[in-house]
Every structure is written in structure tokens, then in C-alpha cells.
TIKETI-119924 format. One record per atom (N, C-alpha, C): atom name; residue number from 1; residue in three letters; chain; x, y, z. Coordinates in Angstrom, 3 decimals. Layout:
% TIKETI-119924
ATOM|site|pos|code|unit|u|v|w
ATOM|CA|NUM|ala|A|X|Y|Z
...
//
This chain:
% TIKETI-119924
ATOM|site|pos|code|unit|u|v|w
ATOM|N|1|met|A|-15.524|-19.103|9.792
ATOM|CA|1|met|A|-15.720|-20.260|8.956
ATOM|C|1|met|A|-15.227|-19.985|7.534
ATOM|N|2|tyr|A|-15.595|-18.846|6.946
ATOM|CA|2|tyr|A|-15.177|-18.542|5.580
ATOM|C|2|tyr|A|-13.662|-18.372|5.502
ATOM|N|3|asn|A|-13.077|-17.766|6.538
ATOM|CA|3|asn|A|-11.624|-17.608|6.541
ATOM|C|3|asn|A|-10.915|-18.949|6.556
ATOM|N|4|lys|A|-11.460|-19.921|7.293
ATOM|CA|4|lys|A|-10.830|-21.242|7.318
ATOM|C|4|lys|A|-10.902|-21.897|5.950
ATOM|N|5|ala|A|-12.061|-21.868|5.330
ATOM|CA|5|ala|A|-12.211|-22.499|4.013
ATOM|C|5|ala|A|-11.389|-21.759|2.963
ATOM|N|6|gly|A|-11.460|-20.453|2.984
ATOM|CA|6|gly|A|-10.733|-19.659|1.998
ATOM|C|6|gly|A|-9.232|-19.790|2.136
ATOM|N|7|ser|A|-8.730|-19.745|3.365
ATOM|CA|7|ser|A|-7.284|-19.828|3.551
ATOM|C|7|ser|A|-6.769|-21.222|3.211
ATOM|N|8|ala|A|-7.543|-22.255|3.505
ATOM|CA|8|ala|A|-7.130|-23.613|3.132
ATOM|C|8|ala|A|-7.075|-23.745|1.610
ATOM|N|9|met|A|-8.054|-23.146|0.934
ATOM|CA|9|met|A|-8.108|-23.229|-0.527
ATOM|C|9|met|A|-6.926|-22.509|-1.182
ATOM|N|10|val|A|-6.615|-21.303|-0.726
ATOM|CA|10|val|A|-5.519|-20.564|-1.358
ATOM|C|10|val|A|-4.171|-21.216|-1.073
ATOM|N|11|met|A|-4.007|-21.801|0.094
ATOM|CA|11|met|A|-2.741|-22.473|0.369
ATOM|C|11|met|A|-2.596|-23.724|-0.486
ATOM|N|12|lys|A|-3.680|-24.463|-0.718
ATOM|CA|12|lys|A|-3.633|-25.621|-1.623
ATOM|C|12|lys|A|-3.291|-25.162|-3.034
ATOM|N|13|ser|A|-3.833|-24.020|-3.439
ATOM|CA|13|ser|A|-3.523|-23.479|-4.765
ATOM|C|13|ser|A|-2.052|-23.112|-4.875
ATOM|N|14|leu|A|-1.509|-22.485|-3.842
ATOM|CA|14|leu|A|-0.090|-22.130|-3.861
ATOM|C|14|leu|A|0.800|-23.369|-3.868
ATOM|N|15|glu|A|0.382|-24.404|-3.149
ATOM|CA|15|glu|A|1.149|-25.647|-3.126
ATOM|C|15|glu|A|1.151|-26.325|-4.497
ATOM|N|16|ala|A|0.083|-26.132|-5.263
ATOM|CA|16|ala|A|-0.015|-26.743|-6.594
ATOM|C|16|ala|A|0.804|-25.971|-7.628
ATOM|N|17|gly|A|1.152|-24.742|-7.330
ATOM|CA|17|gly|A|1.905|-23.908|-8.265
ATOM|C|17|gly|A|3.395|-24.142|-8.162
ATOM|N|18|pro|A|4.171|-23.257|-8.782
ATOM|CA|18|pro|A|5.629|-23.381|-8.722
ATOM|C|18|pro|A|6.136|-23.330|-7.279
ATOM|N|19|ser|A|6.977|-24.274|-6.913
ATOM|CA|19|ser|A|7.439|-24.384|-5.526
ATOM|C|19|ser|A|8.253|-23.174|-5.078
ATOM|N|20|lys|A|8.921|-22.507|-5.993
ATOM|CA|20|lys|A|9.743|-21.335|-5.632
ATOM|C|20|lys|A|8.880|-20.202|-5.078
ATOM|N|21|ile|A|7.676|-20.059|-5.599
ATOM|CA|21|ile|A|6.791|-18.983|-5.114
ATOM|C|21|ile|A|6.450|-19.209|-3.653
ATOM|N|22|leu|A|5.988|-20.404|-3.327
ATOM|CA|22|leu|A|5.636|-20.708|-1.936
ATOM|C|22|leu|A|6.866|-20.666|-1.041
ATOM|N|23|glu|A|8.008|-21.079|-1.562
ATOM|CA|23|glu|A|9.247|-21.027|-0.793
ATOM|C|23|glu|A|9.594|-19.590|-0.412
ATOM|N|24|his|A|9.481|-18.661|-1.361
ATOM|CA|24|his|A|9.780|-17.252|-1.071
ATOM|C|24|his|A|8.766|-16.646|-0.101
ATOM|N|25|ile|A|7.495|-17.001|-0.260
ATOM|CA|25|ile|A|6.470|-16.515|0.664
ATOM|C|25|ile|A|6.754|-17.037|2.072
ATOM|N|26|ser|A|7.133|-18.296|2.171
ATOM|CA|26|ser|A|7.425|-18.901|3.469
ATOM|C|26|ser|A|8.637|-18.246|4.137
ATOM|N|27|ile|A|9.694|-17.998|3.373
ATOM|CA|27|ile|A|10.884|-17.328|3.914
ATOM|C|27|ile|A|10.524|-15.939|4.419
ATOM|N|28|asn|A|9.744|-15.199|3.633
ATOM|CA|28|asn|A|9.327|-13.855|4.031
ATOM|C|28|asn|A|8.476|-13.898|5.303
ATOM|N|29|ala|A|7.541|-14.842|5.374
ATOM|CA|29|ala|A|6.680|-14.963|6.558
ATOM|C|29|ala|A|7.508|-15.258|7.804
ATOM|N|30|asp|A|8.533|-16.104|7.669
ATOM|CA|30|asp|A|9.407|-16.413|8.807
ATOM|C|30|asp|A|10.228|-15.203|9.239
ATOM|N|31|leu|A|10.722|-14.462|8.264
ATOM|CA|31|leu|A|11.575|-13.310|8.586
ATOM|C|31|leu|A|10.829|-12.201|9.317
ATOM|N|32|ile|A|9.590|-11.943|8.900
ATOM|CA|32|ile|A|8.854|-10.834|9.513
ATOM|C|32|ile|A|7.809|-11.302|10.523
ATOM|N|33|asn|A|7.808|-12.613|10.832
ATOM|CA|33|asn|A|6.913|-13.180|11.838
ATOM|C|33|asn|A|5.446|-12.868|11.539
ATOM|N|34|val|A|4.999|-13.264|10.349
ATOM|CA|34|val|A|3.639|-12.995|9.875
ATOM|C|34|val|A|2.628|-13.821|10.676
ATOM|N|35|pro|A|1.581|-13.190|11.209
ATOM|CA|35|pro|A|0.533|-13.961|11.882
ATOM|C|35|pro|A|-0.325|-14.690|10.853
ATOM|N|36|thr|A|-0.875|-15.831|11.221
ATOM|CA|36|thr|A|-1.731|-16.578|10.306
ATOM|C|36|thr|A|-3.186|-16.187|10.517
ATOM|N|37|met|A|-4.003|-16.443|9.504
ATOM|CA|37|met|A|-5.432|-16.153|9.600
ATOM|C|37|met|A|-6.205|-17.311|8.992
ATOM|N|38|gly|A|-7.251|-17.739|9.669
ATOM|CA|38|gly|A|-8.075|-18.833|9.168
ATOM|C|38|gly|A|-7.544|-20.183|9.592
ATOM|N|39|thr|A|-6.350|-20.534|9.112
ATOM|CA|39|thr|A|-5.689|-21.772|9.514
ATOM|C|39|thr|A|-4.239|-21.447|9.855
ATOM|N|40|asp|A|-3.605|-22.322|10.599
ATOM|CA|40|asp|A|-2.206|-22.104|10.973
ATOM|C|40|asp|A|-1.269|-22.207|9.777
ATOM|N|41|leu|A|-1.725|-22.810|8.694
ATOM|CA|41|leu|A|-0.888|-22.984|7.508
ATOM|C|41|leu|A|-0.941|-21.787|6.570
ATOM|N|42|asn|A|-1.842|-20.862|6.797
ATOM|CA|42|asn|A|-2.011|-19.718|5.901
ATOM|C|42|asn|A|-0.953|-18.657|6.183
ATOM|N|43|ile|A|0.104|-18.674|5.399
ATOM|CA|43|ile|A|1.172|-17.684|5.560
ATOM|C|43|ile|A|1.137|-16.629|4.466
ATOM|N|44|ala|A|0.249|-16.812|3.489
ATOM|CA|44|ala|A|0.239|-15.926|2.324
ATOM|C|44|ala|A|-0.797|-14.816|2.419
ATOM|N|45|tyr|A|-1.971|-15.107|2.926
ATOM|CA|45|tyr|A|-3.058|-14.123|2.977
ATOM|C|45|tyr|A|-3.417|-13.882|4.432
ATOM|N|46|thr|A|-2.958|-12.769|4.958
ATOM|CA|46|thr|A|-3.093|-12.529|6.397
ATOM|C|46|thr|A|-4.082|-11.426|6.737
ATOM|N|47|ala|A|-4.971|-11.115|5.820
ATOM|CA|47|ala|A|-5.989|-10.095|6.082
ATOM|C|47|ala|A|-7.300|-10.538|5.442
ATOM|N|48|ala|A|-8.393|-10.030|5.954
ATOM|CA|48|ala|A|-9.710|-10.314|5.396
ATOM|C|48|ala|A|-10.513|-9.032|5.394
ATOM|N|49|gln|A|-11.502|-8.990|4.538
ATOM|CA|49|gln|A|-12.340|-7.797|4.434
ATOM|C|49|gln|A|-13.795|-8.230|4.454
ATOM|N|50|leu|A|-14.613|-7.525|5.203
ATOM|CA|50|leu|A|-16.039|-7.781|5.268
ATOM|C|50|leu|A|-16.751|-6.495|4.891
ATOM|N|51|asn|A|-17.532|-6.544|3.829
ATOM|CA|51|asn|A|-18.270|-5.364|3.378
ATOM|C|51|asn|A|-19.719|-5.478|3.833
ATOM|N|52|ile|A|-20.170|-4.466|4.554
ATOM|CA|52|ile|A|-21.541|-4.457|5.060
ATOM|C|52|ile|A|-22.212|-3.163|4.621
ATOM|N|53|ala|A|-23.372|-3.286|3.995
ATOM|CA|53|ala|A|-24.146|-2.113|3.587
ATOM|C|53|ala|A|-25.620|-2.453|3.732
ATOM|N|54|pro|A|-26.440|-1.468|4.039
ATOM|CA|54|pro|A|-27.869|-1.746|4.144
ATOM|C|54|pro|A|-28.451|-2.119|2.787
ATOM|N|55|ala|A|-29.423|-3.004|2.801
ATOM|CA|55|ala|A|-30.064|-3.429|1.556
ATOM|C|55|ala|A|-30.969|-2.327|1.023
ATOM|N|56|gln|A|-31.007|-2.208|-0.280
ATOM|CA|56|gln|A|-31.894|-1.259|-0.954
ATOM|C|56|gln|A|-32.859|-2.061|-1.822
ATOM|N|57|pro|A|-34.162|-1.758|-1.751
ATOM|CA|57|pro|A|-35.095|-2.450|-2.642
ATOM|C|57|pro|A|-34.740|-2.174|-4.103
ATOM|N|58|tyr|A|-34.809|-3.193|-4.951
ATOM|CA|58|tyr|A|-34.479|-3.061|-6.364
ATOM|C|58|tyr|A|-35.395|-2.026|-7.017
ATOM|N|59|glu|A|-34.817|-1.139|-7.780
ATOM|CA|59|glu|A|-35.512|-0.053|-8.492
ATOM|C|59|glu|A|-36.275|0.876|-7.552
ATOM|N|60|ser|A|-35.783|1.046|-6.337
ATOM|CA|60|ser|A|-36.460|1.920|-5.379
ATOM|C|60|ser|A|-36.171|3.387|-5.669
ATOM|N|61|gly|A|-35.080|3.645|-6.424
ATOM|CA|61|gly|A|-34.720|5.027|-6.705
ATOM|C|61|gly|A|-34.039|5.708|-5.527
ATOM|N|62|arg|A|-33.755|4.973|-4.471
ATOM|CA|62|arg|A|-33.104|5.550|-3.299
ATOM|C|62|arg|A|-31.621|5.761|-3.596
ATOM|N|63|phe|A|-31.021|6.692|-2.887
ATOM|CA|63|phe|A|-29.621|7.021|-3.080
ATOM|C|63|phe|A|-28.820|6.672|-1.841
ATOM|N|64|leu|A|-27.580|6.312|-2.053
ATOM|CA|64|leu|A|-26.647|6.114|-0.959
ATOM|C|64|leu|A|-25.766|7.348|-0.949
ATOM|N|65|asn|A|-26.081|8.312|-0.105
ATOM|CA|65|asn|A|-25.352|9.570|-0.058
ATOM|C|65|asn|A|-24.521|9.652|1.216
ATOM|N|66|ile|A|-23.316|9.186|1.108
ATOM|CA|66|ile|A|-22.360|9.280|2.211
ATOM|C|66|ile|A|-21.155|10.009|1.654
ATOM|N|67|ala|A|-20.853|11.163|2.202
ATOM|CA|67|ala|A|-19.818|12.046|1.641
ATOM|C|67|ala|A|-18.476|11.314|1.447
ATOM|N|68|ser|A|-18.096|10.488|2.394
ATOM|CA|68|ser|A|-16.801|9.818|2.292
ATOM|C|68|ser|A|-16.761|8.763|1.194
ATOM|N|69|leu|A|-17.945|8.304|0.738
ATOM|CA|69|leu|A|-18.008|7.282|-0.291
ATOM|C|69|leu|A|-18.366|7.844|-1.662
ATOM|N|70|gly|A|-18.682|9.118|-1.734
ATOM|CA|70|gly|A|-19.183|9.669|-2.989
ATOM|C|70|gly|A|-20.699|9.482|-3.040
ATOM|N|71|thr|A|-21.284|9.660|-4.181
ATOM|CA|71|thr|A|-22.718|9.511|-4.344
ATOM|C|71|thr|A|-23.008|8.409|-5.349
ATOM|N|72|leu|A|-23.750|7.408|-4.926
ATOM|CA|72|leu|A|-24.135|6.302|-5.788
ATOM|C|72|leu|A|-25.630|6.373|-6.004
ATOM|N|73|ser|A|-26.072|6.026|-7.192
ATOM|CA|73|ser|A|-27.478|6.100|-7.522
ATOM|C|73|ser|A|-28.002|4.735|-7.930
ATOM|N|74|cys|A|-29.244|4.455|-7.588
ATOM|CA|74|cys|A|-29.904|3.224|-8.009
ATOM|C|74|cys|A|-30.768|3.476|-9.236
ATOM|N|75|ser|A|-30.782|4.717|-9.737
ATOM|CA|75|ser|A|-31.654|5.031|-10.862
ATOM|C|75|ser|A|-31.065|4.479|-12.157
ATOM|N|76|lys|A|-31.912|4.360|-13.169
ATOM|CA|76|lys|A|-31.506|3.800|-14.469
ATOM|C|76|lys|A|-30.762|4.797|-15.301
//
């Protein structure tokens, strides 16, 4: 659902901008056969990211210690 709304919004924004920009994006998408995401008209943004992390109680003082992410602290 968010991809549909987001991709429709960004394509409307690109259509409102300089036509040469959208023209070049469209030519590039045709040349490399870019897959669409969200809507069939979305040729500009073909990836999405979803960030998921466990919730931490505010001011709990707990740490997120995952070696690959570094060490983040909730302390003041």
C-alpha cells in the first residue's frame, strides 16, 4: 500500500518538474528494462526499504549491541 501511494506521488512530482528529466529517466528505464514498483508508471524509484527494530522503552537505559551495527546507547 505505501509503495503504491509513494510511487504515485514521486511520479506526479517528476511530471510537474522539467520534462527533460523525466524524458531521460524514461529513456534509461526503456534501455535497461527497469522493473516497476508500486505502480506500473513508476520508472524512477525501483527499490524500497523497510527498517524493523525492536522497541525500547523510553529512558530504559538499554543498549542495542549488535556488532555489525556498532553500539548505540539510549542513555543521556
